[in-house]
DRENVEX-989154 format. One line per field, with one value per atom (N, C-alpha, C): residue number from 1; residue in three letters; atom name; y, z, x. Coordinates in steps of 0.05 Angstrom, whole numbers, plus 5000, padded with zeros to 4 digits. Atoms other than C-alpha are relative to their C-alpha. Layout:
! DRENVEX-989154
k	[NUM, ...] .
r	[ALA, ...] .
a	[CA, ...] .
y	[Y, ...] .
z	[Z, ...] .
x	[X, ...] .
***
This chain:
! DRENVEX-989154
k	[1, 1, 1, 2, 2, 2, 3, 3, 3, 4, 4, 4, 5, 5, 5, 6, 6, 6, 7, 7, 7, 8, 8, 8, 9, 9, 9, 10, 10, 10, 11, 11, 11, 12, 12, 12, 13, 13, 13, 14, 14, 14, 15, 15, 15, 16, 16, 16, 17, 17, 17, 18, 18, 18, 19, 19, 19, 20, 20, 20, 21, 21, 21, 22, 22, 22, 23, 23, 23, 24, 24, 24, 25, 25, 25, 26, 26, 26, 27, 27, 27, 28, 28, 28, 29, 29, 29, 30, 30, 30, 31, 31, 31, 32, 32, 32, 33, 33, 33, 34, 34, 34, 35, 35, 35, 36, 36, 36, 37, 37, 37, 38, 38, 38, 39, 39, 39, 40, 40, 40, 41, 41, 41, 42, 42, 42, 43, 43, 43, 44, 44, 44, 45, 45, 45, 46, 46, 46, 47, 47, 47, 48, 48, 48, 49, 49, 49, 50, 50, 50, 51, 51, 51, 52, 52, 52, 53, 53, 53, 54, 54, 54, 55, 55, 55, 56, 56, 56, 57, 57, 57, 58, 58, 58, 59, 59, 59, 60, 60, 60, 61, 61, 61, 62, 62, 62, 63, 63, 63, 64, 64, 64, 65, 65, 65, 66, 66, 66, 67, 67, 67, 68, 68, 68, 69, 69, 69, 70, 70, 70, 71, 71, 71, 72, 72, 72, 73, 73, 73, 74, 74, 74, 75, 75, 75, 76, 76, 76, 77, 77, 77, 78, 78, 78, 79, 79, 79] .
r	[ARG, ARG, ARG, ARG, ARG, ARG, SER, SER, SER, SER, SER, SER, ASP, ASP, ASP, LEU, LEU, LEU, GLU, GLU, GLU, PHE, PHE, PHE, VAL, VAL, VAL, LYS, LYS, LYS, LEU, LEU, LEU, GLY, GLY, GLY, SER, SER, SER, VAL, VAL, VAL, VAL, VAL, VAL, LYS, LYS, LYS, ILE, ILE, ILE, LEU, LEU, LEU, ASP, ASP, ASP, LYS, LYS, LYS, SER, SER, SER, ASP, ASP, ASP, ASN, ASN, ASN, GLN, GLN, GLN, GLU, GLU, GLU, VAL, VAL, VAL, THR, THR, THR, PHE, PHE, PHE, SER, SER, SER, ILE, ILE, ILE, VAL, VAL, VAL, GLY, GLY, GLY, THR, THR, THR, ILE, ILE, ILE, GLU, GLU, GLU, ALA, ALA, ALA, ASP, ASP, ASP, PRO, PRO, PRO, PHE, PHE, PHE, ASN, ASN, ASN, GLY, GLY, GLY, LYS, LYS, LYS, LEU, LEU, LEU, SER, SER, SER, ASN, ASN, ASN, THR, THR, THR, THR, THR, THR, PRO, PRO, PRO, LEU, LEU, LEU, ALA, ALA, ALA, GLU, GLU, GLU, VAL, VAL, VAL, ILE, ILE, ILE, MET, MET, MET, ASP, ASP, ASP, HIS, HIS, HIS, LYS, LYS, LYS, VAL, VAL, VAL, GLY, GLY, GLY, ASP, ASP, ASP, VAL, VAL, VAL, CYS, CYS, CYS, THR, THR, THR, VAL, VAL, VAL, LYS, LYS, LYS, ARG, ARG, ARG, VAL, VAL, VAL, GLU, GLU, GLU, GLU, GLU, GLU, PRO, PRO, PRO, TYR, TYR, TYR, ASP, ASP, ASP, VAL, VAL, VAL, GLU, GLU, GLU, ILE, ILE, ILE, LEU, LEU, LEU, GLU, GLU, GLU, ILE, ILE, ILE, LYS, LYS, LYS] .
a	[N, CA, C, N, CA, C, N, CA, C, N, CA, C, N, CA, C, N, CA, C, N, CA, C, N, CA, C, N, CA, C, N, CA, C, N, CA, C, N, CA, C, N, CA, C, N, CA, C, N, CA, C, N, CA, C, N, CA, C, N, CA, C, N, CA, C, N, CA, C, N, CA, C, N, CA, C, N, CA, C, N, CA, C, N, CA, C, N, CA, C, N, CA, C, N, CA, C, N, CA, C, N, CA, C, N, CA, C, N, CA, C, N, CA, C, N, CA, C, N, CA, C, N, CA, C, N, CA, C, N, CA, C, N, CA, C, N, CA, C, N, CA, C, N, CA, C, N, CA, C, N, CA, C, N, CA, C, N, CA, C, N, CA, C, N, CA, C, N, CA, C, N, CA, C, N, CA, C, N, CA, C, N, CA, C, N, CA, C, N, CA, C, N, CA, C, N, CA, C, N, CA, C, N, CA, C, N, CA, C, N, CA, C, N, CA, C, N, CA, C, N, CA, C, N, CA, C, N, CA, C, N, CA, C, N, CA, C, N, CA, C, N, CA, C, N, CA, C, N, CA, C, N, CA, C, N, CA, C, N, CA, C, N, CA, C, N, CA, C, N, CA, C, N, CA, C] .
y	[4992, 8731, 5016, 4986, 8753, 5023, 4977, 8822, 4998, 5001, 8828, 5026, 4977, 8875, 5022, 4981, 8908, 5017, 4984, 8935, 5027, 4975, 8989, 5010, 4988, 9038, 4996, 5005, 9017, 5008, 4995, 9029, 4979, 5019, 8997, 4998, 5000, 9006, 5017, 4983, 9032, 5010, 4988, 9080, 5018, 4981, 9115, 5017, 4982, 9176, 5020, 4978, 9230, 5024, 4974, 9300, 5016, 4987, 9333, 5029, 4971, 9403, 5006, 4995, 9395, 4976, 5024, 9327, 4985, 5015, 9298, 4973, 5026, 9224, 4997, 5003, 9208, 4973, 5026, 9141, 5003, 4999, 9134, 4977, 5020, 9085, 5015, 4988, 9100, 4985, 5011, 9089, 5014, 4986, 9107, 5025, 4975, 9174, 4997, 5004, 9146, 4994, 5007, 9117, 5021, 4980, 9178, 5013, 4987, 9205, 5009, 4991, 9246, 5003, 4996, 9259, 4973, 5027, 9183, 4985, 5012, 9170, 4985, 5012, 9150, 5021, 4980, 9189, 4991, 5007, 9189, 4997, 5005, 9161, 5023, 4978, 9225, 5025, 4977, 9273, 5003, 4996, 9304, 4982, 5017, 9266, 4971, 5028, 9198, 4995, 5003, 9208, 4998, 4999, 9224, 4976, 5022, 9165, 4973, 5025, 9112, 4987, 5015, 9058, 5005, 4996, 9081, 4980, 5020, 9040, 5014, 4990, 9048, 5012, 4987, 9096, 5022, 4980, 9136, 5027, 4973, 9211, 5012, 4990, 9242, 5030, 4972, 9315, 5003, 4996, 9333, 5027, 4975, 9384, 5004, 4994, 9413, 5010, 4988, 9446, 5028, 4973, 9518, 5000, 5002, 9501, 4971, 5027, 9437, 4991, 5010, 9393, 4971, 5027, 9327, 4982, 5020, 9264, 4975, 5025, 9201, 4977, 5024, 9133, 4983, 5015, 9098, 4971, 5026, 9038, 4996, 5007, 9002, 4975, 5024, 8952, 4993] .
z	[5016, 7548, 5018, 4984, 7582, 4985, 5014, 7565, 4997, 5005, 7535, 5010, 4991, 7560, 4979, 5022, 7492, 4998, 5002, 7503, 5013, 4985, 7551, 4999, 5001, 7549, 5027, 4976, 7599, 4995, 5003, 7612, 4980, 5019, 7553, 4974, 5024, 7504, 4978, 5023, 7434, 4992, 5004, 7422, 4976, 5023, 7359, 5008, 4993, 7374, 4977, 5018, 7334, 5017, 4986, 7360, 4987, 5012, 7349, 4995, 5004, 7353, 4972, 5026, 7288, 4981, 5017, 7260, 4992, 5005, 7265, 5014, 4987, 7278, 5010, 4988, 7325, 5013, 4987, 7347, 5019, 4981, 7409, 5020, 4979, 7464, 5027, 4973, 7537, 5016, 4985, 7578, 5027, 4975, 7647, 4995, 5003, 7659, 4991, 5007, 7652, 4971, 5029, 7582, 4981, 5016, 7558, 4979, 5022, 7491, 4979, 5017, 7459, 4970, 5028, 7395, 4986, 5012, 7384, 5007, 4996, 7400, 5027, 4974, 7473, 5020, 4983, 7518, 5029, 4971, 7594, 5010, 4989, 7632, 5018, 4982, 7674, 4984, 5016, 7616, 5002, 4999, 7615, 4980, 5021, 7550, 5009, 4992, 7576, 5024, 4976, 7643, 4993, 5006, 7612, 4984, 5017, 7563, 5014, 4986, 7613, 5008, 4993, 7626, 4982, 5019, 7566, 4977, 5022, 7504, 4973, 5027, 7428, 4998, 5003, 7410, 5021, 4979, 7474, 4992, 5004, 7469, 5027, 4975, 7525, 4997, 5000, 7543, 5016, 4987, 7558, 5014, 4984, 7614, 5011, 4989, 7655, 4978, 5021, 7591, 4995, 5004, 7568, 4986, 5014, 7519, 4999, 5000, 7535, 4972, 5026, 7474, 5003, 5000, 7457, 4982, 5017, 7431, 4999, 5003, 7405, 4997, 5002, 7416, 4976, 5025, 7348, 5001, 5001, 7362, 5025, 4977, 7420, 4993, 5005, 7410, 5024] .
x	[4977, 2253, 5019, 4980, 2317, 5011, 4989, 2341, 5030, 4971, 2409, 5013, 4985, 2463, 5001, 4998, 2462, 4975, 5025, 2391, 5003, 4998, 2414, 5029, 4973, 2473, 5013, 4985, 2526, 5029, 4972, 2600, 5011, 4990, 2636, 4983, 5017, 2577, 5011, 4996, 2588, 4973, 5026, 2531, 5000, 5004, 2506, 4976, 5022, 2464, 4995, 5007, 2429, 4997, 5001, 2441, 4977, 5023, 2373, 5005, 4995, 2403, 5011, 4988, 2441, 4997, 5005, 2417, 5025, 4975, 2488, 4998, 4997, 2498, 5028, 4973, 2556, 5001, 4996, 2584, 5024, 4978, 2627, 4997, 5000, 2647, 4998, 5001, 2630, 5021, 4977, 2693, 5003, 4994, 2719, 5016, 4987, 2751, 5030, 4972, 2822, 5004, 4997, 2810, 4988, 5014, 2771, 5019, 4985, 2795, 4980, 5022, 2740, 5007, 4992, 2780, 5001, 5000, 2782, 4974, 5026, 2709, 4997, 5003, 2719, 4991, 5012, 2673, 4999, 5001, 2680, 4972, 5027, 2621, 4991, 5008, 2622, 4992, 5008, 2607, 4969, 5029, 2537, 4985, 5013, 2521, 4998, 4999, 2543, 4982, 5017, 2509, 4970, 5028, 2442, 4990, 5009, 2440, 5004, 4996, 2464, 4974, 5024, 2412, 4975, 5022, 2370, 5004, 5000, 2354, 4995, 5004, 2349, 4972, 5026, 2294, 4994, 5004, 2298, 5012, 4990, 2306, 5006, 4991, 2345, 5009, 4992, 2357, 5026, 4975, 2429, 4999, 5001, 2430, 5029, 4974, 2488, 5019, 4984, 2512, 4988, 5010, 2505, 4973, 5026, 2449, 4992, 5010, 2411, 4991, 5008, 2398, 4990, 5010, 2363, 5016, 4987, 2395, 4982, 5015, 2362, 5021, 4982, 2396, 4992, 5006, 2400, 5009, 4988, 2443, 5018, 4982, 2479, 5014, 4984, 2535, 5016] .
***
């Protein structure tokens, strides 16, 4: 079985995550720094959150570091 590109978070992915620190679900697109627009759901691939979830898959829990208070996120969906 060939794995699909949608199985792993990549540049251009639309990702739904659960922020374990406050139980909030957030959906955003991962884009390059030039297209980044966090207020419209476009997160730069160089942010600590995007960097930590890149190449992960649904169900993975990742710890976001390089921030004042590290926190865990769970990947719920990748489109």
